[in-house]
N, C-alpha and C positions, 0 to 999 in steps of 0.2 A: 231264514237268513238271507239278505240275495248275499254272495260273498263280494266283496273294497274290492274296485279298482287297482293297478299293482302300480306302488308312487313310485317317478317317475326324481329318483335322486340328482337329477345332473343340474336339474334348474335350481338350486340351493350351489354350488359349485361360485365362487367368489373368484375371481382375482386380484392374487395376492403383488403388492407393491413394495418389492425390496431396494429401490435407485437401482442412480445407476451401474451398470456393469462398470467393474474399475480393472486395469491391467493389475496385475500381483504380482508383478515383476518386483524382489525385492530392494530394497535401496541397499546401495555401500554403506559399512560404519565406514565413521569424517575416519581423516589417520592425517597424521603434520603434516604441514604444505606451508608453502612461506607466501601468502595472496596482501598484493603489494595494493595499498591503494597511493594518492592524492598526496597526504598531512600526515600518513600510518602508516604500517603496515603490521602483518599479524601470522604473525610466523611461533614454531615450538618453546616455549618459557625454558628458559638454563637456567638452574638451578643455581652451577659457580660464575655465572655472567651477569642473572637478573637478582639473587638472593638480597643482595646487599644496597643497593637501590631502590629498588623497591621496599623495602624495609624503613628504610628513612625518611622515603615518600610517606607512609604505608602507618607510621608510628606517632606521629607526629601530635601538633595540641588539640587533633579532629578526629588523631585513632578511637575512641569511641562510636561514635558517630558512623566512620568508615567503617566499623564492624558490626554494627548494633542487628544486620538482620544477612549474615554470614553465618551457614555451617561454620568455623569455625571462628578462634580472636577474634578480642585483638593477644600478640602476644607478648612470655611474660620476657624475656633477652632476643634477639641476631639470629641463637645460637636456637631455642627453636621456632621463629618461625622460619629459618633458614632449614629447616629438618621437610617441614607440613610442607615448602617448596619442589625442595626434594621430590618428595611424595607423593604430590599432585604432577611437578614436568613429569613424573616416569610413564603417566597413564593406567586405570580400570581398564575395564572393560565397561566400563558404561560413560563414563567421563573423559576426554578430550580437554588441553586447558591451551588456549592461544596466549600467549604475551601480545602486549599490544602493543609492540614501538613507534615511538615517534622518527621522525629523518635520519636523526644521529643513532639510529636507533638502541636508543636507551631505553627500558621498560619500562614503561606508567600507568601499567591497570594488569587484568589479562582478565579472560572469559572462560567457559567453555556452553563444548555441547555435551549433555548429558538427558539418559532417559530415553533413551535412545533405542526405537523402534524399528530395524532394519521393513521387516513382512508389513507390518501396514504405513510402513514411510511416514512418521512421526516422531518430534526432536527438539528439544527443547534447547536453550537457548542459558544457560542460568552461574549462579557463580561468579556472580562479573563483579571486579573491584575494578573503579575509577580511582585513582590516586591524586589529589588537586592537582597534580603536572596537567591527568587529561581532562579535569570536569570541565563543562562548560568549554571543552573547544572543537572547533570543526573535528578534528583526532576520533572528541568520544563520538559524535554520532557518523561518521565514514567508520569507524569499528565493528559498529551496526547492521550499516550498511554492506561490508562487503562478506560479513558474516550470514546471512541474506541470501544474498548473491549469490553466497560457495551451497547451504542450503537448498537452493530449488536450483540452481544451473546447472552448477556441478554436480551434487549428489542426489539430487528428484525428489524432492523429502515434498508430500502431498498438503505437510500441515504442518507447521514452526509455533513451539506457544514459550512463553513468559508464564512465570507465575511468581506470587512473591509475598510475601507477609504484609493481609490488609493493615497494615496499619502502619507498613510503609507509604508513600505519599508519594514522596519521589518519585518508584523507582513504578505506582501506580501511572503516575503521570506520564514516564518516559515511556513507559509501554505506548497508550494512544500517540503520546509526539510519534515514535515512529510508524504507525498504521498496523500496529495492533485492535485488536475486536476483546471485549469488555465480559466472558460468558458469564460467568457466576463467582459465587463465594466459597470456596469447600469450608463448610464449620467442623473445629479443633480439627483441620486434618492432619495434625502433627504437633509434641513436645517438642520445641528449638528453644533449647542456653535456659530449661529447666522452664521453662512458658511455654503457653499456650502458644500455638499458631494458625490464623484463621486462616486461608489462600487462597487469593483473588487468582485467577484466572484468566489469560489471554492465550490471540492464539493469531496467526496471521497464513491462508493458504495459498496456496502455488494458485488455483484462478482469480486469485488479488494480485497474487508481485506485480503488472505488469504496469498497476499502476500505482504501486507505492514505489518501486523501482525505477516512474516516474519525476516520483515527488523527492524520493530520494537525492540525484541524478539533477536534478533544479535548485536544491537546497545547495547540494555538496559546488555546484557553481560558482568562481571566481569569480561569475559579476550576482552574487548573490548579494559580496562582499560587500563594506566602502575602504577607503581608504586609511582605512582606522580598523578595518582589521570587522566589520559591524555587520550587523546581517540586514539586509531591507528586507524582506520575508518570509517571517518563522515555518520551520517548519510542518508544525502543528495545523498550518495558515494553508502549503499544499497539500499534506494531508487527510484533510478535511472528504468527510468520508458518505455524509447526508449534507441536508440544506434543504428549505421549506421557501419555497417563494409565493406567492399568492395562493391559490390553491394546487401547488403542488409540493406533492414531498419527494424530493430528488434521492440518488445516491448515487456512489460512483460503480463504473459499469466493472464483473467481471468476467473472464473467458466463459464461463458459463451463460454468459447476456448474450455470448455477438449470433448467434442463431433466432433467438428474437428483436435485433437490431438489426441484420436483419431482412425477415419478414415485417419488422415496422418499418422500417426504409421503401420495400419492395410495394407498401400500403400507403405509403402517403407523398412514395417520391414518381409511381407507374403516372399518373393520369399526365403528369405533366409533362410526358413526353412528347404524347398528344400533339403539343403548347409546339415543343423545342425540336422534333425531328426525331432523333438522338437517343440512344439513353441514357438515363441522367449518372452524374458521376457519385451525386451519392444511396443511387440504388445495387453501382455495380462496384461499391469498392470493398478490400477487406480487411470489415473493424477485429479481424485478430490479429494483422499485422498495424489498425494506427490504435487500435488498444497499448501498443509499448510504446509513444509518439502521443499522443494526442491525450485534452481528457476527457473521457467521455461518461455523461452523466442523465443514468434513466427515469421515468415515473412508472409506479408500476401498477394495471390494472387489471379489468377484472383477470381478464383471459389476454390477454395481452400485456404487452409494454407502450405504455400510451401517453409515455415523448418520451424525445429521447434530445440531448443534446453534446455535440464533440467541435470541438475545437484546440485551436495550436496553440500552446502556449509560449508566453514569449513578452518582451518588452511592451508587443503592442498585437493584442493575441490574436486572430483569426475564426469566427465562423466558419466552420467547414459546412455541415451544416446544420441545421436542428426539422424538427420531424413530431408531428401528433400525429396518430392513427383516428383515421378518417370513425371508428366507434364515439371516440374520446372529443374526437369533434363538438366545436360547440357550451366546452366551456371555459374560454379561458386561458385558452392552457398556452399555445403561441402565442399573449401576448407576456402570463405568467414565465413559461422556459427561453423567450428572447431578454425582460429583467434578469433573471436571473445569470444572464451571459453575461450578463452589465454591473449584474450586484458580487460577480465571480473576479471581470478582472479590476474592480476598482478595492478589491481586497487582496491580490497579487499583485497591488499597486503601478497596471497601468496606469495611465494617460489618454486610452487613446484605443479602440476597438475599430477593424473590419471587419466583414462578410465581400461572399461577391454570389450570384449566382446571374444565372442563362438573364438573356438582353432579351428574352423574347416575352418572359415573366412578369409583364410587365405591375398585374396586381399586382404581385408579391415585390416590385421593384418600389410602388408607389406607397404601400405598407411599413417596407425600412424606413421609407423618408418624412414619414409619421411619425415615428419613433427614432427621428432624430440622426440619421444616416445622410451622409450627402456621395453622393456618386462625386467621383474621380476617378473612372476613364474603365474605359474598354478596353477587354485581353482577346485580340485574336488567338486565335486557339483551332486544331488542324480541322477539327469538323463542329466549331461550337463558337458563340464571341460570348464573353463572360461581362460583367455589368461589376464594379469595385465599386464600395461602396465604403465608408470612415462616419464612427462616431466618434467627436471626443468629448474623454472622461472628466467635467469639471473637477 
């Protein structure tokens, strides 16, 4: 019987994808500090100074509802409450509390950073007490903005979590409004005050923070409020994360999308350079920087980003660039992404929107004109001339 040939085991070796390599430097543990805002400040909780006022604010007629989903409370009397405040103000290894104070430095609520995991740079905001003096005020939102900024920008955490009882509908709505993403339900997660608790999990990532920060800052801008203090555009609108327009499903870009955006812009805009004779601004732009002050929306293709819209928000949004990947052309994506920009501008309360393109791109200018944009003026730049156009939104 002839001998079998030797087996080449190397042909069975398959590369294993372990995901992107990550800096393993631990994040610092949070410590008490003062974080200043416009309508509130976060400062260390002070039992001697804050207990009396917080007890009065949190133990009125609505106390049962206020404390229903918190791990403690309501308390039988002020002495018991003061002892609890003294305990949490002292701090533990896993939870650091801040008082939410108004501009008179009166504590009107609190929040904490908890379940702190420096090695993996994961942290949770929780144990949130919003008294009636804080609820439905700009300070209630600004407190969340200040803490998120502290977590991502000062402490350098990668993942910021929000968890709540699945029965706590207001907390779930708040998480979405603040820009957290729902991740799922942990069934029978804990026993809370003698009852079963199914826990809803939400998160926000460092790569998502630039667009979430932009939304917070636009909502908090005094220009977003009328003379009576009423908001003009809701934070949930500023923080919209997905949209559908015709054949396109769009999502807000993250820092992880920057290479894909650069590749899309190169593929879409490089052919124009034979016409305009200079480098296209959308092709050479720094999208890692633009993502901090422009809304960027992308649509996914099979192996590339299929489309991208970049516009500068404001009373009259400016479309910085639109792009459809050559592999995705012929599907009316261009019509859809321009229509989305108009839909988005209306949602943001704009009455008009503008754009600009190179004067030599006459076919593109004619296409915009068919979509209702009218030429306004030509801007002469050192190396090019830009045709500005405007569309009034009825």
